[in-house]
matplotlib code that plots the C-alpha trace (Angstrom):
import matplotlib.pyplot as plt

x = [-154.3, -153.5, -151.2, -152.3, -151.9, -149.3, -152.1, -153.1, -149.7, -148.6, -152.1, -153.6, -156.8, -158.7, -157.8, -159.0, -162.3, -163.0, -162.0, -164.2, -167.3, -166.9, -167.5, -168.9, -172.7, -174.2, -175.8, -179.0, -181.1, -178.2, -179.2, -178.0, -176.9, -174.7, -173.2, -172.5, -170.8, -168.4, -167.7, -166.9, -164.6, -162.9, -162.4, -160.7, -157.8, -155.0, -152.7, -150.2, -151.1, -148.5, -148.6, -150.0, -152.8, -153.6, -153.8, -156.3, -158.4, -158.5, -161.1, -163.5, -164.4, -168.0, -169.8, -170.2, -168.8, -171.0, -171.8, -168.1, -166.7, -165.0, -163.0, -162.0, -160.9, -159.0, -157.1, -156.4, -155.0, -152.8, -151.2, -149.2, -147.1, -146.6, -148.7, -151.1, -152.5, -149.9, -151.2, -153.6, -157.1, -160.0, -162.1, -165.0, -163.0, -163.6, -161.7, -158.7, -158.6, -158.7, -155.8, -153.8, -154.3, -153.5, -150.3, -149.2, -149.9, -148.0, -144.9, -145.0, -144.9, -141.8, -138.4, -136.0, -133.9, -136.9, -138.1, -137.3, -135.1, -133.4]
y = [95.0, 91.3, 91.6, 91.0, 93.8, 93.6, 93.0, 89.7, 88.5, 85.5, 85.0, 81.6, 81.5, 79.8, 82.6, 85.2, 83.3, 83.4, 87.1, 88.0, 86.6, 89.4, 89.4, 86.3, 86.6, 87.0, 84.0, 86.1, 85.5, 83.8, 82.0, 78.3, 78.2, 81.3, 79.8, 76.6, 78.6, 80.2, 76.9, 75.2, 78.1, 78.0, 74.2, 74.6, 76.5, 74.4, 75.7, 77.2, 80.6, 83.2, 86.4, 88.2, 85.6, 85.9, 89.7, 89.4, 87.0, 89.2, 91.3, 88.3, 88.2, 89.3, 90.4, 87.0, 83.5, 82.5, 79.0, 78.4, 79.5, 82.5, 80.2, 78.1, 81.2, 82.4, 79.1, 79.2, 82.8, 81.7, 79.1, 81.9, 81.7, 85.5, 88.3, 89.8, 92.5, 95.2, 97.1, 96.4, 96.7, 98.1, 95.7, 96.3, 94.6, 91.1, 89.0, 91.2, 91.5, 87.7, 87.3, 90.0, 88.6, 85.0, 86.2, 88.2, 85.2, 82.9, 85.2, 85.3, 81.5, 81.2, 80.7, 83.7, 82.1, 81.5, 85.1, 87.1, 89.5, 86.8]
z = [-84.3, -84.2, -81.2, -77.7, -75.2, -72.5, -70.0, -71.5, -72.8, -70.8, -69.3, -70.3, -72.3, -69.5, -67.1, -69.6, -70.1, -66.4, -66.1, -69.1, -67.2, -64.7, -61.0, -59.4, -59.0, -55.5, -53.9, -53.6, -56.6, -58.5, -61.7, -61.3, -64.9, -64.5, -61.3, -63.2, -66.0, -63.5, -61.8, -65.1, -66.1, -62.7, -62.9, -66.3, -64.8, -63.6, -60.9, -60.3, -61.6, -62.6, -60.6, -63.6, -63.9, -60.2, -60.4, -63.3, -61.3, -58.1, -60.0, -60.3, -56.6, -56.0, -52.9, -51.2, -51.5, -54.4, -53.0, -52.3, -55.7, -54.1, -51.8, -54.8, -56.6, -53.5, -53.3, -57.1, -56.7, -53.8, -56.1, -57.6, -54.4, -54.2, -52.9, -55.5, -53.2, -52.9, -49.9, -47.0, -48.3, -46.3, -44.2, -46.6, -49.5, -48.1, -50.6, -51.1, -47.4, -47.0, -49.5, -47.7, -44.2, -45.3, -47.0, -44.0, -41.7, -43.9, -43.9, -40.0, -39.9, -42.1, -40.4, -40.7, -43.4, -45.7, -45.8, -49.0, -47.0, -44.9]

ax = plt.figure().add_subplot(projection="3d")
ax.plot(x, y, z, "-o")
ax.set_aspect("equal")
plt.show()
């Protein structure tokens, strides 16, 4: 009972706190205090993230950019330095799609000798 599950082992407390808040609220009708809570939780996380932490935080994206917090979350997730979206998501999944497209574009810009296969 006192042991952490494999899914949270190695994930910092600050990351777990943000993930526990759930999905970012929508800008439409958002309570400013709730938005402030997410912002404070996000600001407590220092990059870089581990891949495991980044994968946990992918589920925090909401339906819009939540006053810019989604972009801050995206940049934090990218600090892991590895892809966290394993396959191309549908266009309707805005934030996973953005992560996917940015990773693919970054890989195209790398010289041949810097790619994982090169």
